[in-house]
N, C-alpha and C positions, 0 to 999 in steps of 0.2 A: 527163427522160422519166417520165411519170406511170405509176404501177403499174396493172396491169390490175385491173378490178373483180372481186371474188370471184364465182364462179359460184353461182347460186341453185339449180342442178340438176346432177345427175350421171347422164348417160344411160348410162354404162357400168356402172352398179351391177348390173344383171341378169347381166352377164357375169363378175362376180367369183365365185370359188369359194364354194360353199355355206357352208363353215366360216367364211369371212371375213364373208359377209353376215350370218350369225347372230351373230357377235361384234358387228357394227355395230348390229344390232337390240337386242342386250342392253345396249349402251352408252346406248340411249335409255330404258331402264327405270330411272328414278330414284325414290328414296323420295318418297312423296306424303303429303299430308294430305287426308283426305276427310271431309266433314261428314255427319252424320246428324241428322235432325230429325223430329219428329212434327207433322203438320198440326193445325190447330185441330179440335177434335172436333165431331161432328154427333150429334144425339140418336139417330139410327138406326144409328150405327156398331156393328159387332158387339162391339167391346170394351166398349161401354157395358153389355152384357148378359152379361159374363163371358168374353168372348174376349180375345185379346191384340192390342193395337194394333201395327201394322207401321210400318216406318221409310220415310222418304223422303230423297232427296238431290238436290241440283242440281249435284253435281260431275260433270265429264266423265270418262269412262273413258280409259285411255291411248290415244294416237293410233294406235299400232301395231296395235291391234285392228281398225282400219278401213282399213288400207293394202292388203294382199293376203293370200293364204292363208298364205304362209310367215311373214310378220310376225305374223299373228293367232295361228298355232300356237305361235310362240315366246312371244308375250305371254300366251297362255292357260296355258302351262306355268309361266311366272314368276308371274303373278297368279292363283294357284291357287284362290282362294276366290271363288265366285260368290254374292254376297250379294243375296237377292231384295228388291226395293223395292215399296212399295205403289203402287197406281194414283194417278197425279197428278191428283186431282180437287180442286176448291176446297172450302173448309170449309162452304159452304152446301149441299153434296150429301153423301150417305152414300157410303162406299166405302173408308174407311181400312184396312179389314181385307182388301181384295182385292189380291192380288199381281198385278203387271203382268208377264206372261210375256216381254215384250220389253224389260223394264227391270231390269237387274241391275247391281250395282256390283262390279267386279273388284278384288280386294284381295290384296296379298301381306302376310300378317300378320307376317312376319319383319322387314319394313322400313317398311311404311306406318303412319301414325298415323291412328287413327279419332278424330274430334272430335265429341262429342255436344253439341248445343245444348240449352239449356233447363235446367229445374230438376232437382234430385236426385230420383231414383227408383231405390232400391237393387234392387228386385225386377226392374224392367225392364232395368237394366244387367246384372244377373246373367244374365238370359236371353240378352241380346245377346252377352256375352263367352263364355258357354257354347256358344252357336250357332257363333260364330267358331272356337272350339277344335274342335268336332266336325266342322266343314267343312274344317279344315286337314288336307291330306294328311300333313303332318309330325306332326300331333297336338299341336302346341305351343300354338297359339292366338296371340292378339294380344300383341305385345311392347311397343307404345307406344300409350298411351291418353290422350286429352285431354278435359277437361270445362270447363264455364263456372266462373268464379271464384265464381259465386253458390252453387255446391255447398258452399263453405267458409264461408258466412255464419252457419250455425247453430252453437250452442254445442256444443263437443266434436267438431266436424267432423274435425279432424286425426286424432285417435285412432281415430275410427270408420272413416274411409276407409283408414287404414293397416292396421287389423285386417282389414277386408273383403278387401283384396287379398292380405294375407299368408296368410290361411287359405283363401280361395276361389279366388284366381287367382295362385298363386305364380310363374307363368311371366312375369308382368309385369316389364319392365325399366325403362320410363320412364313416369312419370305426370306430366301437365302440366295446369295450369289456365290458361285464357286469359281475357283481359279483354274478353269479349263476353257480355252478359247476356241477350240476346234469345232467344226460343224458336224463332224462324224466321230464315233468312238475310235480308239486306237486301232490301227490295222491289225495288229497282232492279237487283239482281243476277240476271240471267236464267240464270246458270249458268256454270261454268268450273272454276277451281281455287281451293283454299284454301291459305293459306300461314301457318305459325306463325313469327313474327318476334320477335327480342329487343326488349324494351320497357323494359329496366332503366334507361334514361336518362329515362323519361317521368315526369311528375308523378303520373299515376294509379298507376303501379307503386309509387312511393314512398309514396303514400297507402295503398295496399293493404298494403304491407310493414309499415307503422307502425300500421295499423288492424286491419281484419278479417282480414288475413292473418297476424296474430301467432300464432294458434293452429296455423298450419301451419309453425311454425319450431321448431327445436331450438337454443336459444341464439341465436347470431348467424348461423345458417345455416338454409336451408330443410330440413325434415325429409326423411328418406329414405323414399320409398314405392316399392315394387318393389325394384329393385337400384340405383337412382340417386337423387340428390337431386332433389326436386321442381323441375320447371321452371315458371316463371311467364312467359307470353308473350302476345303480341298475335295475334289471329286476323284475317286479312284475306281478302277475297273478290275474286278477279280473274277477268277474262274470258280465254278461251283454253283451251289444252290443258295 
């Protein structure tokens, strides 16, 4: 006798006790990795004249925000930071400094990892992390932060990065560098989710560890930045939620 196929829907869900439904919603809230990037600049962008460039992202918000009022309320309580994103215009038009009122990225700074694409910009990163801390109802700020390995290519990068986070963002628990050097997400990626994956078995990880990554090491281990040893990972871009 063949087993019955698994059901793809559960029509009795609305009849469950509220407490049980909320527990189920919360089980869908998993730690995420969300990317932030700046689009290519246009000569008329406000930040070219002294303003501050805004951020963009192609990551989807958690699916629970789009299910019903109950799920959305639970998700908004969990993902407590509403991070404003710039208007999604192409680089041949001005508009990088204009926030889109309908486009925000919901983040839980206690469990989510923010991955910033592109080159090192201490001033901009300082403003970003300060903004996330001020927006956090708990007042703690982001605990897990990831940047491109290209940040670590300049001389003295390890000591500079370690001192920056020690004195300016002591709340940081995990600092990660990822093996993706581009300033923008892949052109073929229309949006979805980002994933940080172990890449210690790859040749490019070994080349980094033996080459440019040497200044990020303390002896035979990666240096501690924040409260944990530096993570070196691969950043992948996937479709879906």
